[in-house]
C-alpha positions in Angstrom: 32.9 53.6 -7.4 33.5 50.6 -5.2 36.9 49.4 -4.5 37.9 46.1 -6.1 39.0 44.6 -2.7 35.6 45.4 -1.1 33.8 43.8 -4.0 36.0 40.7 -3.7 35.4 40.6 0.1 31.7 40.9 -0.4 31.8 38.1 -3.0 33.8 35.9 -0.5 31.3 36.7 2.2 28.4 35.8 -0.1 30.1 32.6 -1.1 30.7 31.6 2.5 27.1 32.4 3.4 25.9 30.4 0.4 27.9 27.4 1.4 26.7 27.7 5.0 23.1 28.0 3.7 23.6 24.9 1.5 25.0 22.9 4.4 22.1 23.9 6.6 19.5 23.0 3.9 21.2 19.6 3.5 21.1 19.1 7.3 17.4 20.1 7.4 16.6 17.7 4.5 18.3 14.9 6.4 16.3 15.6 9.5 13.0 15.8 7.6 13.7 12.6 5.8 14.7 10.8 9.1 11.5 12.1 10.7 9.3 11.0 7.9 11.0 7.6 7.7 10.5 7.1 11.5 6.8 8.1 11.2 6.3 5.7 8.3 8.1 2.8 10.0 6.1 3.4 13.2 2.9 3.1 11.2 4.1 0.0 9.4 5.0 -1.6 12.8 1.6 -0.7 14.3 -0.1 -2.1 11.2 1.9 -5.3 11.5 1.0 -5.7 15.2 -2.7 -5.0 14.5 -2.6 -7.5 11.6 -1.1 -10.2 13.8 -3.6 -9.7 16.6 -6.5 -9.6 14.1 -5.2 -12.8 12.5 -5.1 -14.6 15.8 -8.6 -13.4 16.7 -9.9 -14.5 13.3 -8.3 -17.9 13.7 -9.8 -18.6 17.0 -13.2 -17.3 16.0 -13.1 -19.6 12.9 -12.0 -22.5 15.1 -14.9 -21.8 17.4 -17.3 -21.6 14.5 -16.0 -24.8 13.1 -16.4 -26.6 16.5 -19.9 -25.2 16.9 -20.9 -26.3 13.4 -19.2 -29.6 14.0 -21.2 -30.2 17.2 -24.4 -29.7 15.2 -23.4 -31.8 12.2 -20.1 -33.6 12.0 -16.6 -32.2 12.5 -15.7 -32.7 8.9 -18.6 -30.7 7.7 -17.8 -27.9 10.2 -14.3 -27.7 9.0 -15.4 -27.7 5.3 -18.0 -24.9 5.9 -15.5 -22.7 7.8 -12.9 -23.4 5.1 -15.4 -22.4 2.4 -16.2 -19.2 4.3 -12.4 -18.4 4.7 -11.9 -19.1 1.0 -14.8 -16.8 0.0 -13.4 -14.1 2.2 -10.0 -14.5 0.7 -11.4 -14.2 -2.8 -13.4 -11.1 -1.9 -10.3 -9.4 -0.4 -8.3 -10.3 -3.6 -11.0 -9.0 -5.9 -11.2 -5.7 -3.9 -7.5 -5.4 -3.1 -7.2 -2.0 -4.8 -10.0 -0.5 -2.7 -9.2 -2.3 0.6 -5.4 -2.4 0.5 -3.6 -0.4 -2.1 -5.5 2.9 -2.1 -5.4 3.3 1.7 -1.7 2.5 1.9 -1.0 4.9 -1.0 -3.0 7.6 0.8 -1.2 7.1 4.1 2.3 7.1 2.5 1.4 10.2 0.5 0.1 12.0 3.7 3.4 11.2 5.4 5.8 12.0 2.6 4.0 14.9 0.9 3.1 18.0 2.8 -0.6 19.0 2.8 -1.8 21.9 0.7 -2.5 24.1 3.7 1.1 23.9 4.9 2.5 24.7 1.5 0.3 27.9 1.3 1.5 29.1 4.7 5.2 28.9 3.7 
């Protein structure tokens, strides 16, 4: 039969190892969360930069189209036509916002925050 003091010592050792394991798991969780947050923020930053550049390109392209139409007809008609085109594009994006905006963003965030199925099976 095991001595009471050895059982107590084994229990203390087990508790100390359990505390150390819990601390390490907490540290690992903090590192994983920081990594995923950094990845997500870098994607958001890149998307923001791309959106700004695309907006500038679109603005200048629409101004060029307006000037070209204005040179054929009158400047007011050119601006009206380009305004109507921009309004139609805005309405189309609004009507298709789930397909064009929400679903891709949700998929990207889920890919970053949730591990893929293959990685879960390996562990």
